[in-house]
N, C-alpha and C positions, 0 to 999 in steps of 0.2 A: 187730225193734228196738223198744225202748220209746219212748214219746213223751217229748219234752222240755218241761217246764213251766217258766215263768220267774216268779220271785218279783217282785212289783211294785217293790220297791226295787232289785232287780237290773236291771230294765228301765229305771228312772230313771238308774241308774249308767251303763248302756250308752248311753242317749241323751245324757247329759252328756259322756261320753268322745268320742262321735262328734262332737258339737258343738265340743268343744275342738279335736280334731285337724282338723276342717274349717276352723276359724278360723285354725289355724296354716298350713295350706296347702290350697288348693282340691283336693278329691279325696282327701285323706288320711283324712278321716273315713270315706269309703266303703271305703278300703283296710283301715282298722281293722275295720269291720263284716265285711268279707270274711274276715279272719283269725279273728274271733270265730265266724263261721258254720262255718269249716273245723274249728276246735277243737270246736265243739258237735257237728258231724257225727262227728268222731273219737270223742268220748266216748259218743256215742249207739251207735256200733258196738261200742266196747270200754269199757264202763263202769268196769272195774277198772283202766284205764290211768292214771287220775289218782293223785297221791300222797296217801295218807291224811294228814289233818291232825290231828296229836297223837292223843289217844284219843277222837276224835269220829266221828260217822257221815259227816263231810264229807270230800271229796276235792278236790284242786286240780289244775288243768292249765294250764300256761303258754301264753299266746298268743304265737305267733311275731311277731317284729319290734317288739313293743310291750311296755312294762313292766306288763302286766296278767295276771291269772290268772282263770280261771273257777272258782268254788267251787260244788260240786254235791253232791248225795247221790243214791244209787241206792235207790229204794224199789220196792215191788211194783207200784205203779200207774204208775211211770215215773221218769224222772230229773227232779230239781228243781234248776234253776239258782238258787242262793241269792244269789250276788254276782258282779259284774264288778268285781274289786278291783285297785287299783294294788298292785303287788307290793312297793313300798317304803314305803307309807304305812299307818299304823294296822293292823298285822297283827291278825287275829282280830276286828275290829270287828263282823263279821257273825255271830258265834257264837250270838247270841240269836235269830236268825231261824229260823223254822220253815216247812216247806213249806206252800204254800197262799196 
């Protein structure tokens, strides 16, 4: 399996979503993180599982129970998690991000 690297802005989005859900209900932020990790493990095992995003190198995979998707690309040196994006807000805002 390829390693999963996370873009610094994706990490900030993940942290913000965890904090939001934790503020809504104690423990919900950790449940969100668990679903993100499950999805991350799934795409690590099966990188082609995500849906290609338009004509780009990016793929998306929905997170169960929450209105978020993981946006990633499969490169030779590993998978790059580019965004932890709300599925209903600002589609494609992360298109200018590059791995690293």
